[in-house]
N, C-alpha and C positions, 0 to 999 in steps of 0.2 A: 347690416341691414338697416340700423336706425344711423341715422346720420345728427349731428349735432349734438346738443347737451341732453340728457334723459334723465328726467326725475320721476321716482315713484315714491309719492308722499302720503304719511298719515296724519300729520298734523301742519297746520298752518299758522303762522303768527302773522296775521292780518296785518297790513300798515307797516310791516317790518322795516322798512326802510327810512321811513318818516322822523325817528331819532336822530339817524343819521346827517339828514337834512337841516333838522332845527339847529343841531351843533354847527354845521357850517356857517348856517346863517347868522347864528350868534357871534361867532368868530369875525363873519363879513362885518358885523354892527360893531366889534370891538374893535378891529382893527382898521377900519374903514375904506371898505372896497372901495377903487377907484372908479368915482363919478364921472360922467362925460364933463369935459370942460365947458366953460360958457359959450365958446364959440362953436361945439357942437351939438349944444343943449337947445339952441333958438330954433325957429320955424324952418329953418333951412337945412337942420339934420334930418335924413330920410327917416321914417318910422321904421322900425325893424319889426318883422314878423317872423317868431321861432317857428320850425317845421322839426319833426323826429327824423326825418330821413328825406334823401335827394329825389328830385322828380326823375322818372325814370327816362322820359323824353318830352319836350315842351311842344313837339310837334302835334297840333291837335287831330291829324290824320291817324296818330298812332297812340296817341296817351291814353292810358287806363287806369294809372293809379291817382290816388285821391288828391295828391301834393300836385302831380303835373296838371289832372284836371282843373284844379282851382287855381292855379297859378295861370296856365293858359288860356283860362278864362277872363282873367285879368288884361290878357292881351288880345284877345280875340274875342270876334263877336256873332253871335247867330241872328238869324232870322226870328228868333223867338226866344224867351228866357222862361223861366220858371218863377211865379209871382210867390215871394216869400211868405205871404200871407194864407194866398188861397192854394197854392201848391199845382195851380193851373197854368198851363201856358200862356203867356201874353205877349204882344208885338214889342220887337227889339229893332232890329234894322228893317224890320217890315214895320210899314205905316197901319196896315191892316189886312187880313186876309178875309175871304169869302168863300164858302162851298157852293158850287156852281150844281154840284149833284153830289153823292156819296163818293165818288170816285174823281172829281175834279176840283181841284183846290186854285184860286186865282188870287195871288199876292201884289200887292201894291207897296212899293219899298219907299223908305224916307229919302227924301231929296237933299241935295247940300251935304251929304256926308262924304267924307273921305279916307283912305288908308292912311295909315300914319305916314307914310312916305310920299302922300300929296295925291295919290291916283284918284279920280272920281269912282265912287262906288254907283255901279250901274247893274242891271239885270243879268247882262253876260256873267258879271262875277258870279252869281249865285248858280245859275246855268252850268258853269265849268265846275263850281265846288261840287254840285251833286253829282255831276258825271264821273270826278276825280274818286270820288268816296266810294263809287259803285265800281270802278276800273279795277279788274283783276291784276294789272300789271302796277297800281299803286298799292295793292293790296292793303288798304287801310282798313283796321281793326274795328272800325265802326261801319263796315260795308252793311251789315244788317239792317243798319239803321234806314238806309235808303233803297233796300231790296224790293220793297213795295212798289217803287216808282215806275211807270213805264216810260215817262219821256218829262223833261222840263225845257220849256222853251221860253224864250222872251217874246213877249207879246207887244212891247214897247222899251223905252228906254228905262223905265222903273216899274216895269210888269212885268211877272212873271207866271205862267200857267202851269201847274204840275197835274200832270195823268197819272192816276194808279192802276196797276194791274188789278188789284182787288179793294175792296173795302178795306181800310187801314187806319183805324180808331186813334192812332197814338203819332199821326204824322205831324201834329203841332207841337208834339213834345220832342219828336227826333228832329225838329228844325232847329233846335239850339244848337246844331252842329256848327262851330264857326266858318263863316264866309271867308274864302280866300282869294286873292286877286286871279284874276283868270290866267295870266301868265303864269301863275306859281302852283295852282290848284293841282297839278298831274306832276309836278317836278319831284325831284329825288327828295328821300328823307332827309330831315334837319333837326337832329337831334336835341340841339342847344335853341333852336327857336330863331336864332338870330339873323336868319336869310328872309322868313316869312314875314310879311307885311300884315300887320292887324288893322283891327278896327275898334278895338275894346279902350276901356278908359286910359291904360298904361301901354308905353311900348317899352320894350325890352332895350338896355343898353350894357347888361353884361349878364354872362351866363358861364357858371363854372361850379363844379361840385363844392357842394358848400354854401355858395351866395349864389342870388340871381336879384340883379338891380333891376327896377323899373322906375320909368319916369313917366308924369302925368302927360298924355298926349292933346295938344290943342285940337285933334282931329276926332277924338275918341269917343264913341256914343257912351252914353251913362254918366259924362264927366260934366265938368272938368274936376278933377281930384286935386288936392290943396298940398300934398306931399310927395316927394318921392318915397318909394317903397323898397326896402330890403328885405329878400326873403331869405332867412339863415338857417341851415340845417345844423341842430346841434342833438347828437343823438343821446348824450347822456342827460337824464332828467335834473339831476343834481345841478348839472351847469346851466341847464335851462331856467332853473329856479334862482339861480344866482346871478345870471344876466337880468332878469327880470328885477332882482331886491337892489342891484348895484344901478339900475337906472339905464342900463344899453338898451334893453328890448321895451318894446312897447305893446306888442300883442303876442299872445301864445294861445292861438286856438285849438283845445282838444288837446294841447300839448304839457299839463299838468295833472298829476293824480289826484283825485279828489280828496283824498286823505291828507296831501300836502297843502292845500288853498288856504286853510286856516294861519299856515306859517308865513303866507305873503300877504293875505287881503288887509288891507289898511297901512302898510308899510309905505311911506312916502309917496301916497296916492295910488297904490295899486288898489284895482276894484277886481270884481269878478262878476262878469255879465253872463246870462244863462238864458237858454230859451228851450223849449222842447222840440228833439232832434225827430226829422223824418227820415229814421234807420230801423235797423233790425240788427241785434246780436243774437246768433244763433249758432245752434250745432247742427254741422252739415254730418249726414250719417251714410256710411257706405252700404245701401239698402238693398244689393243685388246679390250678396255671398254673405256666408258665414252666417252668427248667431243674429246680427242686426236686419237681417232678411225678415224675422219673424215681428211682426208689428207688437207683439206683446211685450218683447225687449225693450224696443222704442219706447213704449208707454211707461216700462218701469224706471227708464233713465230719468223721463218727464215727471214722474212723480217724484223722484229722489232729488232732486234739484229745490234748494230752497230759494227763490228767486229774491224774494223779498228782503232777506235779511242779507244777500249779498249785493242787492241794490241799496239797502239801508248802510252797510257796512265799507265793502270797498268803493263804492261810490258815492259815498257821504249823501246819500238820497237825492241824487242827481242822476238815477235811472229808474226805470219804471217797469215792473214785471209785464211780459209781453203774455198777453192772452190770445192774440191775433198777428200775423203776419206783417199786415198794413200798419202803420201807425196810428193811435188814436187821434182822431181831429181831421184824419184824411177824408176827402170827398168819397172814395171808394170804400174806406172801413166801416165794416159792420161789428158791432160790439158782439162778444161772444157771450152765449147763452148761459155759459159756466167758465170759471175762471181755470186756468191752467194751476192745480193746487199741488203743494206739497204734503206729500203722506207717504212717509218713508217706511212706514208699517205695511201699506199695500204694495209698494215696490219691492220690498223684501219678500211677501207672498208672492208675487210674480216670478221674481227670479228662482225662487226656491221650487215653483210647481213647474218650471220647463225642464228639470231633470236633465239637464244637459252637463253636470259636472260644472267644475270652475269656468267662469267665462273672463277671457283676459281680453282687453281692449288698449289701443292705443288712442290717443289724444292729443293730435297736432295744434301748436298754437304757435305766436310768434315771440320772438326773444325780448319784446317790450315787458318792463317790467311789472306793471300793472294786469296786464293780458296773461302773465306768465302764472301771477298769484292768482287771478280768477281760475284760471286752469287747475292748478293744485286744489283749489278750493273744491271744483266739481269734482276732482278724482277723489278728496276725501269723502265727499258726500256720497257718492256712487259707491266707493269702498264698505261705506257704512250698511248699504243696502244689499251688500255681496258682490260686487263687481271690481274685478282688479283693474286697474286702469293706470295705464303709464302715460305720464305725461312727455311730449316731446317738444322741447323748443327750437325752433329753425330760423335762420334770416328768412326776409321774405321771398327772395327768388327761389329758394330752396325749398320753401314751404308751398309756395305758387306749383312749383315743379312735382312736389310728392302728391298735392292734391290732384292735378291733372293726369297724374300717371295712375290713380286711383292707390297710391299706397299708403292707404291709413283706414282707421274703423271710423274713429270720429275727429270733428276740426272744429274748433271755436272760430269763428268767423263773423264779419259785420259786413251787410248792405248797406252803404253811407250815406246815398241817398237816393231814399226808397220813395221817389215822389211820383213817379209813373209806374202804375201796377203791372203795367205789361213788361217792365223790365224783370218780373218773377219767371217769364218764358226763358231767358238767358239761364236761370239757376234749376228750372224745375222741368223744362219740357224735355221729352225724349229726344227730340231734334236737337237738343244742346247739350249733349253728352261731349266734354273733351275729344279733339279739338274745335269741334263746330260751335262750343258755347262753354258756359261754365256750371254744367249740371255734373258735379264731379260727385254726386252720391250714385249716380247712374240711375236715376228714377226712372222707370217706365211704366206708365200708368195711362191706360186708356182713357179713363173717366177725366183725369187731369188734365193731360192734350187737349182733350175735346172744350174744357172750360178756358183754358188758356189760349186755343184758336179764337172762341167765341169773344173772348175780352179784346182780343187783337182787332177782331172785325167789326165789333159793333160799335156805332158812332154816336149811338144816343147815350148820354152820361148817366140816366138813371138807370137804362136797361145794363151797362155797364156794370154799375154798382153791384146789383141782383147777380150778375155773373160771378163776381169776384166775393161774393158772400158766399156762394155756394163752392166755390173756390175754398175760400176759410174751412168750410164745413169739411170738405176732402180732405183737406191735411190735417183738421185735428182729427178724422177718424184713423188716418194712416200715418200721422207725425214723420212725412218723407225728411221734413227738416225739424228740428225741435228749436220752437222759438223760446227765448231766454227772456229778454229786456229790450226795451226802449231807450237810449242814452241821451241826456240832453247835450246840447252844443254848450260848452262851456268855454268861456274865453278870459284871461288873466290880462288885462288893460291897465297901461301907465295912465298917470293925467294927461298927456298930451293925446291919447289915443281912446278918451272916455265917451266921443261921439259914435264910437262903433258899437254896431247893435249885431250880435250873431243872427243867422238865419238858420230855419229848420233843416235847410240840406246842405248846411255846413260851409256854404260857399262865402267868398270873402268881398263881396262886392261891395259890402258896409264900408270898407277901407276909404272910399271914394269920398264917402260923408265926413271924415275926421278933417275938423278944420285946424 
């Protein structure tokens, strides 16, 4: 019934792997880890960016995983992008946009742009791309982003008019979908991404499991970049740390556990850059069956978690307890009137009052070392309030399959890019239960659906913010998901990459500025 490794823990040694790495780093220093040769260390050597897993695909029509999304957005570009400071959509391939009325958007495209292969960028490329994303034969995983579009037509060589079937507040955010060349937009899937012509600051030169090589494009928007970029997959955290320590790697975004950062920071010019993240780490709860269908038990789970201590210890104070779903500082975020407190006595009282006997729950997590340690800590804390929680660690593909099948009680997950609040429809609306979306907890709540629908249709930002404040209150009442914390974006940088600045959404466009 349970796949992968299972752990039923009553005690956790926090940071238990840190001494092993410290010993390895000490040995590396004593023995002299091989440094890049001088010919490799000059400006011609590619910057090396470390990631923890391979991209599932680099085809922007199908990519959904974080590594694939962030890599593909260096190769491809959309009509808009999310501004790193305001988290609002701003023009990118578009020069400007203007609402003619709530259902009609006129776009003026930037002129003089070309695809990497040299083809000029024109309005027909935009039209073909939007049609392809909506085409059932293409079966894009992002078809939902264009479902509100009734028509898209070129009104000139560099002008496009989009007409909506209904008011759709998030169209500008949705238009960060990469634009493809008109003759490729509806073509067959291209998992390696090598056949698709892009318009991002980098062009793809090589792609295989474990390594993606990018070269600055003379035609790319957002450039010019100054260095080639090697995106290297290193699954083991100690191995990632040693590549940084020995001078072979230059950037490690969210790839080193906070408890290990002190062993790296300051060595041979290594630095750590952080910024608050526009994300949410949370517990998804199977709310439609069993003991977790009772909101009182969900409330007990929330009360039984010591968010602050976990954020301070396991995340090295680089995470912040979440009182709301939307991250603080987001334009639609409304501060909670009261925090989600840690009160184990109250949690224990609720569990005891339910009178249903022993409650046994499974908690799914990934095999990532930090995530597994966090899950074990959560299980220990919930055990202390009377809940028997079995931690099940799974490889990513198996984890997603279990979640989509509903084969779980609790799971520790993250929304890594929570910049557009309408994203929550995918995770919480009753119309988004798998396979239609990612409402894996099987939430069915008319009041929540109505608020998510209103947020999707309300085009006035201030009014939208009021809608999402009401949504936050509903989520607080029912705890359909249990917010845990918002994690900082943390990047370890070599001296060569010190110009990189992490962005709240975790994307890597900052690599273009590295000189």
